[in-house]
C-alpha positions, -999 to +999 in steps of 0.1 A: +144+069+875+152+102+885+149+118+850+116+100+844+103+116+877+117+150+864+097+146+832+067+134+848+066+163+875+073+187+847+043+171+828+022+173+859+031+210+865+023+218+827-010+201+831-018+220+862-008+255+846-027+245+816-059+236+838-054+269+858-053+291+827-084+275+814-103+279+847-091+315+849-102+324+815-117+360+817-118+368+778-148+361+754-155+367+718-191+371+709-202+371+672-226+399+661-244+401+626-246+439+622-219+465+626-233+495+644-232+527+625-219+543+657-220+535+694-244+561+709-276+544+720-291+579+725-285+590+688-296+560+668-322+535+659-299+505+647-303+477+673-267+468+668-259+500+690-276+486+720-264+449+712-229+461+722-234+486+746-265+480+768-256+472+804-221+468+795-210+505+788-241+525+794-269+523+820-302+539+826-321+547+859-338+512+854-326+481+837-346+454+818-336+420+827-334+389+808-368+377+821-383+411+810-386+424+844-377+459+853-348+464+883-333+492+898-297+504+880-285+540+884-317+547+905-310+525+936-351+529+947-379+552+940-412+564+953-443+573+932-469+597+940-505+588+948-516+604+914-491+584+897-476+614+881-445+623+903-415+598+905-387+604+930-356+585+922-328+580+946-295+574+930-265+552+935-238+570+955-201+572+948-209+563+908-183+576+882-183+579+844-155+560+826-134+593+821-136+599+860-161+625+862-187+620+889-225+608+881-251+629+898-284+641+896-275+667+872-265+640+847-300+625+848-315+658+845-293+665+814-299+634+798-337+631+801-341+670+792-318+663+761-338+631+748-372+651+751-360+682+737-375+698+705-341+691+686-334+658+701-321+631+678-331+602+702-347+576+680-372+568+707-381+604+717-417+593+723-405+574+754-400+608+770-431+626+759-449+622+791-423+638+811-432+674+822-403+684+844-371+669+857-356+683+891-320+678+904-336+679+939-301+675+955-268+653+942-285+619+946-321+626+942-342+633+909-379+643+908-395+636+876-431+650+872-452+636+844-480+654+824-502+623+831-498+588+846-479+564+826-480+528+833-450+519+815-428+547+825-402+525+846-398+500+818-394+529+793-365+543+817-349+508+811-346+511+773-313+514+757-323+549+743-327+560+779-292+556+793-278+583+812-250+604+799-228+633+808-226+666+795-190+665+795-189+635+769-221+630+751-212+646+719-182+621+716-202+590+724-208+578+689-171+572+684-158+570+721-186+559+742-185+569+780-208+555+803-211+544+838-212+507+831-191+475+844-172+478+810-153+505+795-149+510+756-115+501+744-112+500+706-133+499+673-116+483+643-143+494+618-155+464+597-140+438+621-146+441+660-154+462+690-136+457+723-145+467+757-126+460+789-135+455+826-141+488+843-120+486+875-138+516+893-173+502+886-198+512+915-218+479+914-211+441+915-177+434+893-179+414+862-160+382+858-147+392+822-117+413+818-122+417+780-150+413+753-147+412+719-178+419+695-164+402+663-186+415+632-197+383+611-227+391+589-235+357+575-237+319+581-209+311+559-185+329+579-201+325+614-201+286+612-163+281+608-156+311+632-176+292+658-163+256+651-128+267+650-129+285+685-124+319+670-157+329+684-172+317+714-209+328+713-235+343+693-264+359+710-285+353+678-265+331+655-272+331+616-267+292+617-287+286+587-287+248+576-260+239+599-280+242+631-284+205+633-247+200+630-241+226+657-266+210+680-250+175+676-217+190+689-213+186+723-187+214+725-215+240+721-249+249+737-280+259+715-306+279+733-337+285+713-355+316+729-380+343+719-373+380+709-393+411+705-386+411+668-415+414+647-403+407+611-425+427+584-426+434+550-422+472+556-445+492+534-444+529+524-482+538+532-481+571+513-463+560+482-485+550+451-499+523+448-492+513+482-513+541+496-545+521+485-558+497+509-566+471+482-532+468+473-519+462+508-549+438+513-538+419+481-501+417+491-514+401+525-532+375+505-502+368+486-479+362+514-475+323+522-460+328+558-452+292+563-434+289+530-414+321+539-403+308+574-394+274+560-372+290+536-354+314+558-329+295+579-333+282+605-369+279+597-381+284+634-400+318+632-435+322+645-463+336+622-478+368+632-506+387+619-501+421+634-471+442+653-472+421+684-451+393+702-469+360+705-453+354+738-473+384+754-505+379+772-523+404+753-513+390+718-540+382+694-537+356+666-546+377+636-527+355+608-564+347+595-574+382+587-559+379+553-554+342+546-530+329+519-552+333+486-534+344+454-569+344+435-583+369+460-549+391+458-556+393+420-590+403+424-580+429+450-554+442+425-580+446+398-604+464+419-574+489+428-569+496+389-540+472+384-557+440+366-522+433+351-504+441+383-474+466+386-436+467+392-420+479+424-386+477+442-377+458+475-347+471+496-333+444+516-308+451+543-279+423+550-295+400+577-305+365+562-341+367+569-343+397+550-321+388+518-334+350+518-369+360+528-369+386+502-363+362+475-393+341+485-415+372+488-407+384+453-417+351+440-448+349+461-459+385+446-448+377+413-474+348+410-500+376+416-486+402+391-464+424+415-430+423+399-402+434+425-368+445+416-347+433+445-322+460+458-295+447+484-284+475+506-258+476+535-273+485+569-259+521+569-278+525+534-309+510+548-310+535+578-304+565+555-327+556+526-354+537+539-356+545+578-346+580+574-355+593+539-384+570+532-370+565+497-384+528+492-415+510+483-410+479+504-386+465+526-379+437+552-368+442+586-372+431+621-383+455+647-366+443+679-376+470+705-399+459+732-437+466+732-431+489+700-468+491+684-468+526+694-445+534+665-473+533+639-486+564+656-455+583+649-464+607+622-428+609+607-421+570+611-409+554+578-442+534+574-459+566+569-492+553+584-518+577+594-550+568+613-562+590+640-585+562+655-551+542+661-534+572+674-563+578+701-555+541+710-520+546+717-528+579+734-550+563+759-524+535+764-500+562+773-523+574+802-534+539+814-518+520+841-545+494+848-532+462+832-564+447+821-574+478+804-540+481+788-542+447+774-577+454+758-562+485+743-533+465+731-557+441+712-576+469+696-544+483+682-533+450+667-567+444+652-566+479+635-530+474+622-540+438+607-572+454+592-554+482+575-527+456+564-501+485+574-472+461+566-469+424+555-469+409+589-445+379+585-432+361+615-417+366+651-379+363+647-365+334+668-334+339+689-309+310+683-284+316+707-253+294+703-223+294+727-195+273+741-209+247+766-186+261+793-200+298+790-227+307+814-247+337+818-256+344+782-295+356+777-318+327+767-346+352+755-344+385+741-369+411+756-341+435+743-318+426+713-286+429+735-256+411+746-256+417+781-223+403+794-226+413+831-232+378+843-213+360+817-184+339+830-165+307+821-171+275+843-137+261+835 
């Protein structure tokens, strides 16, 4: 009897220890599809950079929350002048960068001046174009004077590209990012994973996690077994493919279907023949069957779009009927453009499933009207170099996941190479308009112009398929930014 009591006691102790260990779990493995080219959000356009670092490692004056609202971050408060041009930010006190250096107003001035400088490499340099001067009034006060009022200024300061960096460490942030966030960079095993750890000296509310690993898993074939085996605990946006019903039926996991800012488009080089002809772009628009593309691109949950704007926004206009699916009309337009027998071109496809699988469907659809595409798969780094930077492409497919980014079409050096003075004027007016009603009207005008010009093949709004362990809480359900913000993530047991 004594022996049995000892065994039972030992068993109870082991179970208690196991339960305590489970309750105390403070690590998480997050699956991500794309490996970032580097880790500096102020120097690269790849969304994967912000997916890892936003709010975790780096912080801005403001931050964008999971519901799209803006709240204080490194700026604890601010005042705005009556004319809407002067913002006076009161900074958080006692903040340190991860290398131990103090954060102060000079770092804010450095970061904003650097981002808007003539030689700036910031991928969203336009965010800072309205800034006239930045003054470090004292250690915890910054005064930003704008050239004109800008209704979206506080929102813009919450983008990943607007994070605050220090002059002492800025040049090394691509490989060893140093921010002020609640997590510190720990390790990057290239091609495999990126690890961040809890910052014990964080100025704000402490995070629950001690460690987070971002595991790079580019496709559903690898993602599904990684999730089912427990090697990965969560995907902010999972490439679940046809396995989504299986995962939804498994009580170990929570599946949350949310919205994103990801306008998925058939990117078109508007200055390269024959795509410089409106009739050719209109023909492509008529040749695209959005429903077929969405159905054939797992998980088949995209929302059709007819311009570059998110359907969940109140200023959205449904323009999918501007050039309805009509292969016969597409052939007529090609003939009118001087291509009665069609033509050949290339389409460069980056790794995401929506691009690789959607590209196959689009190639088949365009082939029906006489446009024969050579499919060229490219890795993400090559896409950024060849397509985005060098503009060496005919067609491509990509989701533009930055929030409210219709203004990219007004950038003269942007890779679409679209030029329209009337469109530029609309965006310029938006920049100086704070009234919401007027802004919404301008957004509608901009959408209609892009749709009419068939600048790109507007396909669908990328869905967010969040999948994570049912015991994990705090993951973002929607994606106003394409990020994996872990600041509220914790285990319930």
